[in-house]
PDB file as gemmi writes it, atoms N, CA and C in Angstrom:
CRYST1    1.000    1.000    1.000  90.00  90.00  90.00 P 1                      
ATOM      1  N   UNK A   1       9.404 -44.998  12.174  1.00  0.00           N  
ATOM      2  CA  UNK A   1       8.867 -46.078  11.391  1.00  0.00           C  
ATOM      3  C   UNK A   1       9.673 -46.281  10.103  1.00  0.00           C  
ATOM      4  N   UNK A   2      10.010 -45.147   9.439  1.00  0.00           N  
ATOM      5  CA  UNK A   2      10.794 -45.235   8.213  1.00  0.00           C  
ATOM      6  C   UNK A   2      12.185 -45.822   8.493  1.00  0.00           C  
ATOM      7  N   UNK A   3      12.743 -45.488   9.630  1.00  0.00           N  
ATOM      8  CA  UNK A   3      14.068 -45.980   9.997  1.00  0.00           C  
ATOM      9  C   UNK A   3      14.040 -47.491  10.195  1.00  0.00           C  
ATOM     10  N   UNK A   4      13.027 -47.970  10.865  1.00  0.00           N  
ATOM     11  CA  UNK A   4      12.894 -49.406  11.104  1.00  0.00           C  
ATOM     12  C   UNK A   4      12.722 -50.143   9.780  1.00  0.00           C  
ATOM     13  N   UNK A   5      11.887 -49.620   8.894  1.00  0.00           N  
ATOM     14  CA  UNK A   5      11.701 -50.238   7.581  1.00  0.00           C  
ATOM     15  C   UNK A   5      12.997 -50.216   6.772  1.00  0.00           C  
ATOM     16  N   UNK A   6      13.749 -49.144   6.867  1.00  0.00           N  
ATOM     17  CA  UNK A   6      15.031 -49.032   6.166  1.00  0.00           C  
ATOM     18  C   UNK A   6      16.024 -50.078   6.669  1.00  0.00           C  
ATOM     19  N   UNK A   7      16.091 -50.239   7.991  1.00  0.00           N  
ATOM     20  CA  UNK A   7      16.995 -51.228   8.588  1.00  0.00           C  
ATOM     21  C   UNK A   7      16.583 -52.637   8.183  1.00  0.00           C  
ATOM     22  N   UNK A   8      15.271 -52.910   8.223  1.00  0.00           N  
ATOM     23  CA  UNK A   8      14.773 -54.218   7.804  1.00  0.00           C  
ATOM     24  C   UNK A   8      15.074 -54.490   6.331  1.00  0.00           C  
ATOM     25  N   UNK A   9      14.965 -53.483   5.496  1.00  0.00           N  
ATOM     26  CA  UNK A   9      15.264 -53.642   4.068  1.00  0.00           C  
ATOM     27  C   UNK A   9      16.745 -53.958   3.860  1.00  0.00           C  
ATOM     28  N   UNK A  10      17.597 -53.248   4.581  1.00  0.00           N  
ATOM     29  CA  UNK A  10      19.044 -53.489   4.477  1.00  0.00           C  
ATOM     30  C   UNK A  10      19.377 -54.897   4.956  1.00  0.00           C  
ATOM     31  N   UNK A  11      18.783 -55.320   6.078  1.00  0.00           N  
ATOM     32  CA  UNK A  11      19.022 -56.674   6.582  1.00  0.00           C  
ATOM     33  C   UNK A  11      18.510 -57.731   5.595  1.00  0.00           C  
ATOM     34  N   UNK A  12      17.367 -57.469   4.991  1.00  0.00           N  
ATOM     35  CA  UNK A  12      16.818 -58.395   4.002  1.00  0.00           C  
ATOM     36  C   UNK A  12      17.736 -58.541   2.794  1.00  0.00           C  
ATOM     37  N   UNK A  13      18.265 -57.434   2.326  1.00  0.00           N  
ATOM     38  CA  UNK A  13      19.189 -57.482   1.186  1.00  0.00           C  
ATOM     39  C   UNK A  13      20.472 -58.213   1.584  1.00  0.00           C  
ATOM     40  N   UNK A  14      20.982 -57.952   2.770  1.00  0.00           N  
ATOM     41  CA  UNK A  14      22.214 -58.595   3.223  1.00  0.00           C  
ATOM     42  C   UNK A  14      22.026 -60.107   3.343  1.00  0.00           C  
ATOM     43  N   UNK A  15      20.948 -60.539   3.963  1.00  0.00           N  
ATOM     44  CA  UNK A  15      20.694 -61.981   4.098  1.00  0.00           C  
ATOM     45  C   UNK A  15      20.434 -62.623   2.729  1.00  0.00           C  
ATOM     46  N   UNK A  16      19.714 -61.926   1.895  1.00  0.00           N  
ATOM     47  CA  UNK A  16      19.455 -62.439   0.548  1.00  0.00           C  
ATOM     48  C   UNK A  16      20.748 -62.638  -0.230  1.00  0.00           C  
ATOM     49  N   UNK A  17      21.646 -61.670  -0.138  1.00  0.00           N  
ATOM     50  CA  UNK A  17      22.938 -61.781  -0.830  1.00  0.00           C  
ATOM     51  C   UNK A  17      23.755 -62.933  -0.251  1.00  0.00           C  
ATOM     52  N   UNK A  18      23.732 -63.074   1.061  1.00  0.00           N  
ATOM     53  CA  UNK A  18      24.484 -64.159   1.700  1.00  0.00           C  
ATOM     54  C   UNK A  18      23.981 -65.531   1.222  1.00  0.00           C  
ATOM     55  N   UNK A  19      22.679 -65.723   1.258  1.00  0.00           N  
ATOM     56  CA  UNK A  19      22.121 -67.018   0.855  1.00  0.00           C  
ATOM     57  C   UNK A  19      22.296 -67.274  -0.641  1.00  0.00           C  
ATOM     58  N   UNK A  20      22.249 -66.220  -1.449  1.00  0.00           N  
ATOM     59  CA  UNK A  20      22.483 -66.374  -2.886  1.00  0.00           C  
ATOM     60  C   UNK A  20      23.909 -66.855  -3.140  1.00  0.00           C  
ATOM     61  N   UNK A  21      24.865 -66.216  -2.517  1.00  0.00           N  
ATOM     62  CA  UNK A  21      26.275 -66.607  -2.693  1.00  0.00           C  
ATOM     63  C   UNK A  21      26.518 -67.989  -2.116  1.00  0.00           C  
ATOM     64  N   UNK A  22      25.935 -68.294  -0.979  1.00  0.00           N  
ATOM     65  CA  UNK A  22      26.126 -69.597  -0.344  1.00  0.00           C  
ATOM     66  C   UNK A  22      25.593 -70.729  -1.222  1.00  0.00           C  
ATOM     67  N   UNK A  23      24.457 -70.521  -1.853  1.00  0.00           N  
ATOM     68  CA  UNK A  23      23.881 -71.544  -2.726  1.00  0.00           C  
ATOM     69  C   UNK A  23      24.558 -71.593  -4.093  1.00  0.00           C  
ATOM     70  N   UNK A  24      25.044 -70.472  -4.553  1.00  0.00           N  
ATOM     71  CA  UNK A  24      25.567 -70.359  -5.919  1.00  0.00           C  
ATOM     72  C   UNK A  24      26.954 -70.982  -6.073  1.00  0.00           C  
ATOM     73  N   UNK A  25      27.818 -70.814  -5.108  1.00  0.00           N  
ATOM     74  CA  UNK A  25      29.205 -71.251  -5.239  1.00  0.00           C  
ATOM     75  C   UNK A  25      29.466 -72.494  -4.400  1.00  0.00           C  
ATOM     76  N   UNK A  26      30.405 -73.304  -4.870  1.00  0.00           N  
ATOM     77  CA  UNK A  26      30.724 -74.571  -4.210  1.00  0.00           C  
ATOM     78  C   UNK A  26      31.344 -74.321  -2.842  1.00  0.00           C  
ATOM     79  N   UNK A  27      31.040 -75.216  -1.960  1.00  0.00           N  
ATOM     80  CA  UNK A  27      31.615 -75.148  -0.628  1.00  0.00           C  
ATOM     81  C   UNK A  27      33.028 -75.722  -0.650  1.00  0.00           C  
ATOM     82  N   UNK A  28      33.843 -75.308   0.263  1.00  0.00           N  
ATOM     83  CA  UNK A  28      35.232 -75.759   0.323  1.00  0.00           C  
ATOM     84  C   UNK A  28      35.314 -77.275   0.466  1.00  0.00           C  
ATOM     85  N   UNK A  29      34.458 -77.864   1.270  1.00  0.00           N  
ATOM     86  CA  UNK A  29      34.468 -79.318   1.468  1.00  0.00           C  
ATOM     87  C   UNK A  29      34.164 -80.048   0.164  1.00  0.00           C  
ATOM     88  N   UNK A  30      33.203 -79.528  -0.589  1.00  0.00           N  
ATOM     89  CA  UNK A  30      32.846 -80.152  -1.865  1.00  0.00           C  
ATOM     90  C   UNK A  30      34.001 -80.099  -2.847  1.00  0.00           C  
ATOM     91  N   UNK A  31      34.672 -78.963  -2.888  1.00  0.00           N  
ATOM     92  CA  UNK A  31      35.804 -78.802  -3.802  1.00  0.00           C  
ATOM     93  C   UNK A  31      36.929 -79.750  -3.418  1.00  0.00           C  
ATOM     94  N   UNK A  32      37.175 -79.911  -2.134  1.00  0.00           N  
ATOM     95  CA  UNK A  32      38.234 -80.819  -1.682  1.00  0.00           C  
ATOM     96  C   UNK A  32      37.907 -82.271  -2.047  1.00  0.00           C  
ATOM     97  N   UNK A  33      36.646 -82.657  -1.903  1.00  0.00           N  
ATOM     98  CA  UNK A  33      36.242 -84.019  -2.266  1.00  0.00           C  
ATOM     99  C   UNK A  33      36.435 -84.263  -3.753  1.00  0.00           C  
ATOM    100  N   UNK A  34      36.042 -83.288  -4.564  1.00  0.00           N  
ATOM    101  CA  UNK A  34      36.198 -83.420  -6.012  1.00  0.00           C  
ATOM    102  C   UNK A  34      37.674 -83.479  -6.380  1.00  0.00           C  
ATOM    103  N   UNK A  35      38.468 -82.647  -5.743  1.00  0.00           N  
ATOM    104  CA  UNK A  35      39.912 -82.639  -6.005  1.00  0.00           C  
ATOM    105  C   UNK A  35      40.535 -83.989  -5.644  1.00  0.00           C  
ATOM    106  N   UNK A  36      40.125 -84.555  -4.528  1.00  0.00           N  
ATOM    107  CA  UNK A  36      40.653 -85.848  -4.097  1.00  0.00           C  
ATOM    108  C   UNK A  36      40.247 -86.952  -5.074  1.00  0.00           C  
ATOM    109  N   UNK A  37      39.005 -86.929  -5.535  1.00  0.00           N  
ATOM    110  CA  UNK A  37      38.553 -87.933  -6.502  1.00  0.00           C  
ATOM    111  C   UNK A  37      39.310 -87.803  -7.818  1.00  0.00           C  
ATOM    112  N   UNK A  38      39.570 -86.572  -8.240  1.00  0.00           N  
ATOM    113  CA  UNK A  38      40.310 -86.348  -9.476  1.00  0.00           C  
ATOM    114  C   UNK A  38      41.748 -86.837  -9.341  1.00  0.00           C  
ATOM    115  N   UNK A  39      42.390 -86.528  -8.220  1.00  0.00           N  
ATOM    116  CA  UNK A  39      43.750 -87.013  -7.980  1.00  0.00           C  
ATOM    117  C   UNK A  39      43.789 -88.532  -7.992  1.00  0.00           C  
ATOM    118  N   UNK A  40      42.807 -89.149  -7.360  1.00  0.00           N  
ATOM    119  CA  UNK A  40      42.733 -90.607  -7.323  1.00  0.00           C  
ATOM    120  C   UNK A  40      42.610 -91.182  -8.736  1.00  0.00           C  
ATOM    121  N   UNK A  41      41.752 -90.568  -9.542  1.00  0.00           N  
ATOM    122  CA  UNK A  41      41.543 -91.033 -10.914  1.00  0.00           C  
ATOM    123  C   UNK A  41      42.804 -90.870 -11.752  1.00  0.00           C  
ATOM    124  N   UNK A  42      43.479 -89.753 -11.624  1.00  0.00           N  
ATOM    125  CA  UNK A  42      44.699 -89.508 -12.402  1.00  0.00           C  
ATOM    126  C   UNK A  42      45.770 -90.525 -12.046  1.00  0.00           C  
ATOM    127  N   UNK A  43      45.985 -90.744 -10.757  1.00  0.00           N  
ATOM    128  CA  UNK A  43      47.006 -91.698 -10.324  1.00  0.00           C  
ATOM    129  C   UNK A  43      46.628 -93.112 -10.749  1.00  0.00           C  
ATOM    130  N   UNK A  44      45.365 -93.441 -10.638  1.00  0.00           N  
ATOM    131  CA  UNK A  44      44.891 -94.755 -11.060  1.00  0.00           C  
ATOM    132  C   UNK A  44      45.143 -94.976 -12.555  1.00  0.00           C  
ATOM    133  N   UNK A  45      44.872 -93.963 -13.361  1.00  0.00           N  
ATOM    134  CA  UNK A  45      45.129 -94.066 -14.800  1.00  0.00           C  
ATOM    135  C   UNK A  45      46.621 -94.208 -15.096  1.00  0.00           C  
ATOM    136  N   UNK A  46      47.451 -93.496 -14.345  1.00  0.00           N  
ATOM    137  CA  UNK A  46      48.896 -93.601 -14.539  1.00  0.00           C  
ATOM    138  C   UNK A  46      49.382 -95.006 -14.210  1.00  0.00           C  
ATOM    139  N   UNK A  47      48.846 -95.584 -13.155  1.00  0.00           N  
ATOM    140  CA  UNK A  47      49.227 -96.949 -12.781  1.00  0.00           C  
ATOM    141  C   UNK A  47      48.818 -97.916 -13.889  1.00  0.00           C  
ATOM    142  N   UNK A  48      47.616 -97.746 -14.403  1.00  0.00           N  
ATOM    143  CA  UNK A  48      47.154 -98.612 -15.495  1.00  0.00           C  
ATOM    144  C   UNK A  48      48.057 -98.496 -16.717  1.00  0.00           C  
ATOM    145  N   UNK A  49      48.462 -97.276 -17.053  1.00  0.00           N  
ATOM    146  CA  UNK A  49      49.343 -97.084 -18.207  1.00  0.00           C  
ATOM    147  C   UNK A  49      50.690 -97.764 -17.992  1.00  0.00           C  
ATOM    148  N   UNK A  50      51.266 -97.591 -16.807  1.00  0.00           N  
ATOM    149  CA  UNK A  50      52.562 -98.222 -16.510  1.00  0.00           C  
ATOM    150  C   UNK A  50      52.435 -99.745 -16.577  1.00  0.00           C  
ATOM    151  N   UNK A  51      51.340-100.252 -16.062  1.00  0.00           N  
ATOM    152  CA  UNK A  51      51.120-101.695 -16.071  1.00  0.00           C  
ATOM    153  C   UNK A  51      50.952-102.224 -17.499  1.00  0.00           C  
ATOM    154  N   UNK A  52      50.211-101.507 -18.320  1.00  0.00           N  
ATOM    155  CA  UNK A  52      50.032-101.922 -19.713  1.00  0.00           C  
ATOM    156  C   UNK A  52      51.358-101.906 -20.467  1.00  0.00           C  
ATOM    157  N   UNK A  53      52.150-100.879 -20.230  1.00  0.00           N  
ATOM    158  CA  UNK A  53      53.447-100.774 -20.903  1.00  0.00           C  
ATOM    159  C   UNK A  53      54.363-101.919 -20.463  1.00  0.00           C  
ATOM    160  N   UNK A  54      54.383-102.217 -19.176  1.00  0.00           N  
ATOM    161  CA  UNK A  54      55.204-103.323 -18.681  1.00  0.00           C  
ATOM    162  C   UNK A  54      54.733-104.654 -19.255  1.00  0.00           C  
ATOM    163  N   UNK A  55      53.433-104.835 -19.366  1.00  0.00           N  
ATOM    164  CA  UNK A  55      52.890-106.062 -19.954  1.00  0.00           C  
ATOM    165  C   UNK A  55      53.291-106.187 -21.418  1.00  0.00           C  
ATOM    166  N   UNK A  56      53.275-105.084 -22.139  1.00  0.00           N  
ATOM    167  CA  UNK A  56      53.691-105.090 -23.544  1.00  0.00           C  
ATOM    168  C   UNK A  56      55.156-105.489 -23.667  1.00  0.00           C  
ATOM    169  N   UNK A  57      55.982-104.941 -22.803  1.00  0.00           N  
ATOM    170  CA  UNK A  57      57.413-105.281 -22.832  1.00  0.00           C  
ATOM    171  C   UNK A  57      57.606-106.759 -22.513  1.00  0.00           C  
ATOM    172  N   UNK A  58      56.898-107.254 -21.508  1.00  0.00           N  
ATOM    173  CA  UNK A  58      57.010-108.682 -21.149  1.00  0.00           C  
ATOM    174  C   UNK A  58      56.583-109.589 -22.295  1.00  0.00           C  
ATOM    175  N   UNK A  59      55.527-109.186 -23.005  1.00  0.00           N  
ATOM    176  CA  UNK A  59      55.055-110.037 -24.098  1.00  0.00           C  
ATOM    177  C   UNK A  59      56.029-110.039 -25.276  1.00  0.00           C  
ATOM    178  N   UNK A  60      56.726-108.938 -25.477  1.00  0.00           N  
ATOM    179  CA  UNK A  60      57.696-108.873 -26.582  1.00  0.00           C  
ATOM    180  C   UNK A  60      59.012-109.559 -26.231  1.00  0.00           C  
ATOM    181  N   UNK A  61      59.340-109.544 -24.968  1.00  0.00           N  
ATOM    182  CA  UNK A  61      60.589-110.155 -24.498  1.00  0.00           C  
ATOM    183  C   UNK A  61      60.275-111.115 -23.359  1.00  0.00           C  
ATOM    184  N   UNK A  62      59.814-112.326 -23.666  1.00  0.00           N  
ATOM    185  CA  UNK A  62      59.466-113.272 -22.597  1.00  0.00           C  
ATOM    186  C   UNK A  62      60.682-113.647 -21.739  1.00  0.00           C  
ATOM    187  N   UNK A  63      61.838-113.697 -22.346  1.00  0.00           N  
ATOM    188  CA  UNK A  63      63.065-114.006 -21.608  1.00  0.00           C  
ATOM    189  C   UNK A  63      63.751-112.683 -21.266  1.00  0.00           C  
ATOM    190  N   UNK A  64      63.726-112.312 -19.988  1.00  0.00           N  
ATOM    191  CA  UNK A  64      64.274-111.013 -19.597  1.00  0.00           C  
ATOM    192  C   UNK A  64      65.792-110.948 -19.748  1.00  0.00           C  
ATOM    193  N   UNK A  65      66.451-112.082 -19.823  1.00  0.00           N  
ATOM    194  CA  UNK A  65      67.894-112.079 -19.998  1.00  0.00           C  
ATOM    195  C   UNK A  65      68.290-111.630 -21.406  1.00  0.00           C  
ATOM    196  N   UNK A  66      67.414-111.823 -22.371  1.00  0.00           N  
ATOM    197  CA  UNK A  66      67.699-111.443 -23.753  1.00  0.00           C  
ATOM    198  C   UNK A  66      67.221-110.028 -24.082  1.00  0.00           C  
ATOM    199  N   UNK A  67      66.700-109.351 -23.107  1.00  0.00           N  
ATOM    200  CA  UNK A  67      66.196-107.999 -23.297  1.00  0.00           C  
ATOM    201  C   UNK A  67      67.360-107.034 -23.513  1.00  0.00           C  
ATOM    202  N   UNK A  68      67.249-106.106 -24.476  1.00  0.00           N  
ATOM    203  CA  UNK A  68      68.291-105.072 -24.609  1.00  0.00           C  
ATOM    204  C   UNK A  68      68.351-104.206 -23.347  1.00  0.00           C  
ATOM    205  N   UNK A  69      69.519-103.622 -23.122  1.00  0.00           N  
ATOM    206  CA  UNK A  69      69.718-102.840 -21.892  1.00  0.00           C  
ATOM    207  C   UNK A  69      68.742-101.671 -21.774  1.00  0.00           C  
ATOM    208  N   UNK A  70      68.478-100.996 -22.878  1.00  0.00           N  
ATOM    209  CA  UNK A  70      67.549 -99.860 -22.808  1.00  0.00           C  
ATOM    210  C   UNK A  70      66.150-100.314 -22.413  1.00  0.00           C  
ATOM    211  N   UNK A  71      65.745-101.460 -22.909  1.00  0.00           N  
ATOM    212  CA  UNK A  71      64.422-101.994 -22.563  1.00  0.00           C  
ATOM    213  C   UNK A  71      64.397-102.423 -21.096  1.00  0.00           C  
ATOM    214  N   UNK A  72      65.493-103.034 -20.616  1.00  0.00           N  
ATOM    215  CA  UNK A  72      65.575-103.413 -19.199  1.00  0.00           C  
ATOM    216  C   UNK A  72      65.455-102.188 -18.308  1.00  0.00           C  
ATOM    217  N   UNK A  73      66.159-101.118 -18.707  1.00  0.00           N  
ATOM    218  CA  UNK A  73      66.108 -99.887 -17.915  1.00  0.00           C  
ATOM    219  C   UNK A  73      64.693 -99.320 -17.881  1.00  0.00           C  
ATOM    220  N   UNK A  74      64.036 -99.320 -19.023  1.00  0.00           N  
ATOM    221  CA  UNK A  74      62.672 -98.820 -19.060  1.00  0.00           C  
ATOM    222  C   UNK A  74      61.737 -99.700 -18.230  1.00  0.00           C  
ATOM    223  N   UNK A  75      61.907-100.987 -18.324  1.00  0.00           N  
ATOM    224  CA  UNK A  75      61.081-101.927 -17.572  1.00  0.00           C  
ATOM    225  C   UNK A  75      61.262-101.713 -16.066  1.00  0.00           C  
ATOM    226  N   UNK A  76      62.509-101.570 -15.631  1.00  0.00           N  
ATOM    227  CA  UNK A  76      62.781-101.318 -14.213  1.00  0.00           C  
ATOM    228  C   UNK A  76      62.207 -99.971 -13.773  1.00  0.00           C  
ATOM    229  N   UNK A  77      62.355 -98.955 -14.622  1.00  0.00           N  
ATOM    230  CA  UNK A  77      61.818 -97.632 -14.302  1.00  0.00           C  
ATOM    231  C   UNK A  77      60.299 -97.693 -14.162  1.00  0.00           C  
ATOM    232  N   UNK A  78      59.650 -98.432 -15.058  1.00  0.00           N  
ATOM    233  CA  UNK A  78      58.189 -98.574 -14.988  1.00  0.00           C  
ATOM    234  C   UNK A  78      57.761 -99.236 -13.685  1.00  0.00           C  
ATOM    235  N   UNK A  79      58.487-100.275 -13.267  1.00  0.00           N  
ATOM    236  CA  UNK A  79      58.138-100.951 -12.009  1.00  0.00           C  
ATOM    237  C   UNK A  79      58.303-100.019 -10.819  1.00  0.00           C  
ATOM    238  N   UNK A  80      59.401 -99.232 -10.809  1.00  0.00           N  
ATOM    239  CA  UNK A  80      59.630 -98.304  -9.692  1.00  0.00           C  
ATOM    240  C   UNK A  80      58.555 -97.220  -9.651  1.00  0.00           C  
ATOM    241  N   UNK A  81      58.258 -96.662 -10.822  1.00  0.00           N  
ATOM    242  CA  UNK A  81      57.238 -95.615 -10.873  1.00  0.00           C  
ATOM    243  C   UNK A  81      55.874 -96.151 -10.455  1.00  0.00           C  
ATOM    244  N   UNK A  82      55.574 -97.380 -10.848  1.00  0.00           N  
ATOM    245  CA  UNK A  82      54.291 -97.983 -10.475  1.00  0.00           C  
ATOM    246  C   UNK A  82      54.200 -98.148  -8.958  1.00  0.00           C  
ATOM    247  N   UNK A  83      55.294 -98.582  -8.323  1.00  0.00           N  
ATOM    248  CA  UNK A  83      55.289 -98.729  -6.865  1.00  0.00           C  
ATOM    249  C   UNK A  83      55.079 -97.388  -6.183  1.00  0.00           C  
ATOM    250  N   UNK A  84      55.751 -96.340  -6.682  1.00  0.00           N  
ATOM    251  CA  UNK A  84      55.575 -95.010  -6.093  1.00  0.00           C  
ATOM    252  C   UNK A  84      54.132 -94.525  -6.245  1.00  0.00           C  
ATOM    253  N   UNK A  85      53.569 -94.754  -7.408  1.00  0.00           N  
ATOM    254  CA  UNK A  85      52.186 -94.329  -7.636  1.00  0.00           C  
ATOM    255  C   UNK A  85      51.216 -95.111  -6.756  1.00  0.00           C  
ATOM    256  N   UNK A  86      51.491 -96.387  -6.538  1.00  0.00           N  
ATOM    257  CA  UNK A  86      50.626 -97.184  -5.661  1.00  0.00           C  
ATOM    258  C   UNK A  86      50.694 -96.671  -4.227  1.00  0.00           C  
ATOM    259  N   UNK A  87      51.884 -96.229  -3.785  1.00  0.00           N  
ATOM    260  CA  UNK A  87      52.000 -95.648  -2.441  1.00  0.00           C  
ATOM    261  C   UNK A  87      51.205 -94.354  -2.346  1.00  0.00           C  
ATOM    262  N   UNK A  88      51.266 -93.528  -3.403  1.00  0.00           N  
ATOM    263  CA  UNK A  88      50.484 -92.292  -3.409  1.00  0.00           C  
ATOM    264  C   UNK A  88      48.991 -92.599  -3.357  1.00  0.00           C  
ATOM    265  N   UNK A  89      48.587 -93.622  -4.076  1.00  0.00           N  
ATOM    266  CA  UNK A  89      47.184 -94.014  -4.111  1.00  0.00           C  
ATOM    267  C   UNK A  89      46.727 -94.488  -2.725  1.00  0.00           C  
ATOM    268  N   UNK A  90      47.575 -95.253  -2.057  1.00  0.00           N  
ATOM    269  CA  UNK A  90      47.248 -95.709  -0.695  1.00  0.00           C  
ATOM    270  C   UNK A  90      47.114 -94.515   0.250  1.00  0.00           C  
ATOM    271  N   UNK A  91      47.995 -93.533   0.092  1.00  0.00           N  
ATOM    272  CA  UNK A  91      47.924 -92.347   0.941  1.00  0.00           C  
ATOM    273  C   UNK A  91      46.624 -91.579   0.701  1.00  0.00           C  
ATOM    274  N   UNK A  92      46.199 -91.525  -0.553  1.00  0.00           N  
ATOM    275  CA  UNK A  92      44.921 -90.856  -0.849  1.00  0.00           C  
ATOM    276  C   UNK A  92      43.737 -91.621  -0.272  1.00  0.00           C  
ATOM    277  N   UNK A  93      43.819 -92.941  -0.279  1.00  0.00           N  
ATOM    278  CA  UNK A  93      42.735 -93.750   0.262  1.00  0.00           C  
ATOM    279  C   UNK A  93      42.584 -93.556   1.771  1.00  0.00           C  
ATOM    280  N   UNK A  94      43.684 -93.260   2.436  1.00  0.00           N  
ATOM    281  CA  UNK A  94      43.649 -93.087   3.898  1.00  0.00           C  
ATOM    282  C   UNK A  94      43.043 -91.758   4.289  1.00  0.00           C  
ATOM    283  N   UNK A  95      43.018 -90.804   3.384  1.00  0.00           N  
ATOM    284  CA  UNK A  95      42.479 -89.470   3.711  1.00  0.00           C  
ATOM    285  C   UNK A  95      40.996 -89.498   3.901  1.00  0.00           C  
TER     286      UNK A  95                                                      
END                                                                             
C-alpha cells in the first residue's frame, strides 16, 4: 500500500511539474509568431524611414538634374534599399 501511494505521489509531482512548466513558459509556436510580427514591424518602419527621406530629398530638389552627385547617390541608394526591404516584407507576408 505504501509503495502504491509513493508511486502515485511521484507521478503527481511529475505531472504537476510538467503542467506548471507548460503553462509558465511560452510555446515555440507563440514565440515564432511574435518574432515574425516583430520582423514585419521593423522592416515596415525601415521602409517608412527610407520613403520619408526620399520625399524630403525630392522636396528640396524638385529638379533631379540639378541635384548634387552625393544627393543623387543617396537618393538612388534609398530607392534600392526600399525595394529590397519591400521584397523582404513580401516574403514575410507569404509565411
